[in-house]
C-alpha positions, 0 to 999 in steps of 0.5 A: 394305110399300107400300099397292099390295101389299095385297090388296083385303080387306087394303086395305079392312080397313086403311081401316076401321082408319084406317091409310089413307084411300080417297083414299090408295089411289086416289092410289097407284093413279093414281100407279102408272098414270102411272109404268108404264102407258106401258109396259104399256098396261093402260088405255084410259080413266083417270077420275082426276077421277071416282075422286077424287070418288068416293073422298071420297064413299065415305070419308064413307060408311065413316066414318058406317057406311053402307058396311061391306062387305069391298070398301069403298074399294077401287079397281077397274078395269073391262074396256072392254066393260062399260058404265059410266054417263058413262064412255067404253066402247069395246070397244077398237074404233074403231067405238065410239071415242066411246061414253059409256053412259047406264047402268051394268052390273048388276055395276058397280052392285053394286060401287059399292053395295059401296063400290068405286071405279072407276079406269078402263076396261081394254084388251082384244081388240077386242069380246073377239075374241082371245087376246092383247089385240093386236087392240085399236084402242088398241094391245097390252097387255104382260105385266108379268111380261115386257113382251116377251110378251102378257098373254093375252086378251081380258081382258088389260088387266084381268089386266095391271093387277092384276099391275102393281099398277095396281088392286087387282082388276078385272072381266073377261069370259069367252067362251072363256077370256078371264078364265082365260087372261090370269089364267094368263099374268099370274100372278093369280087369275081366275074365270069363274062359271057362266053366269047367276050374274052378270048380263050386263046392260050387258055388250056382247055377243060370244057371248050364250050364252057370255059371263060377267062375272067377277073378276081379283084377287090371291088366292082370298080376294079372288075369293070376296069379289068374287063375293059382291058381283057375283053377284045375280039381275037381272030385266033379264037373262033368263038371270040365275038366282036363287040363295041360295048366294052366300056364297062366303067360307064356302068359304075353308076349308083342307080338301080331305080326301076331295074327289074330283078328276078329271084328264082324260087328254085335257088332257095329250096332245101339244101341252102344254108340259112345263113347264106339265104339270109345274107342274100335276101338282105342284099336283095332288100338293099337293092329294093330300097334303092329302087329296084323292082324285085319279083320271085319266079320259077326258073325250072330245070335246076335239078337237071343242071348238074348231071347235064354239066358233068356229062358235057364237061367230062366228055369235052375234058376226055377229048381235050386231055388226049393231047397229054401223052408223054410225047410232045411235052410234059411228063413221061414215065421213066420205065415203059415197054413199047409205045402204048405202055408208055401212053398208059403209064405216063397218063396213069402217073401224070394225072391225079384221081379227079382228072382220071375220074372225069376222063373215064366218065367222059370217055364212057358217055362218048362211047358207042352205044351210050352217046345218044343216051347220055351226051346227046341228051345232055346237049338237048337239056342244055338247050332247054336251060338256055331257053328257060333263061331267055324267057326269064330275061324277057321279064328281068334285067338281072337274076340274083341268087346265092353262089354256093349252098354253104360257106367254104367247107373245111379242108378234106371234107369235099375230097372224101365225098366227090358227089357232095363237091359236085352238088356245091356247083348247083347255082353256078353251072347253069350260067356256063351251060347257057353262056351267060355272064355271072358275078359274085359280090361279097354280101356278108359273113357266116360262122367262123368268119367265112364270107358269103357271096351274092350271085348276079346273072345277066343276059348274054353280053349284058355285063353292064347290068351286073356291074351297075347293080353290084356297084349300087350294092357296094356303095351301100356297104357291100365292099370287100376291103371295107366289109371283110378286110377291116383295112380302111383304118389301118 
């Protein structure tokens, strides 16, 4: 079996047993990228020299016992909106085409301290605004399961890199489903942690009250191990929460007997493809057979989630993106007449259409005369959505539903109809509005060999319940590298 087909935990164990070296792993990934990334376009930047240098350093630390953790020596890809010291970080935008951070995000620092080796920065929707990874200034990423289709977004490059074996795991960010939806489309595991569980320091903000860094990986065990590494209290992030329950691998137990699972009727109404509905309900039946107690209920407010999310996210985006003006860093227009003209031309030329659309929408809902009618009302609905989830979690341990209404659409279909692209987030955005943890686990395939994801939603800081249920399902056969890769016998 090829080294590339190992999970992150399997690879690290094999390195410690001296079956492979860290350099072997890094070279295998770099070779795979050279072979396939011309097709899939998962990466914006590949740091070959830096990765090989880091591999030698990590190998020495493994050999002398300095680094002993479960991710030691494992090559990882980082979404290109997460800062990496000395390594280009563009947010897939022309306006940051030359930005090299002088510091790393806390999540990246935690990974490096654990011995993971950064391979490069993955493609994404520009400033994380999109659901297909087609709004990138550096061209669209393609789905390794079927290159005629999108990988999802905005973390499509990270999900695609894992699915294409161009890394062993990756970091993404999730503002309205941007980890879970591409994980579903590409047939990998993805988790959006509780808001505040992972430091946002070094994550270039889209919607500050919604953004969260999380892992994309091959199986649930990898997810638990990565979460243990990246979750930490960070005084540099005012929203970071100090917790002492980050031992997620303890939740890797094949036992859901007595677990109460809620199935929202609202998630299975008109608009959901039959093949997605069938796959999700079949996965629920697996958990029911293993002893879980399953019950349908009405979640309510689902129809209000999309307008609420896009009002709040666009408002925060218009504020956060004010800093990109051609003065401090990044792109500046070549010809301009005066300061204000330079601002206008730089931003007009530097931002793509989708980013400009959301900046204008955000500026509108925050403007005098419209603030109360739109933004303030959206904040009130957000509170009602959180209350609805609180009521649900007083009865259920976890909630299960689909990740997206369909499998991955074809390239070009979504950009021609932005409203349809926004509607594809209907099952994921409520999780961000309520600050909850959510997870996507592969549960089947539809037509054209396109994966289908099962979404598990938990109460705040209850990621362990999601990991426990996902692991139990995986033990019953719902595993990425067995179900979709067909690699165990290679």
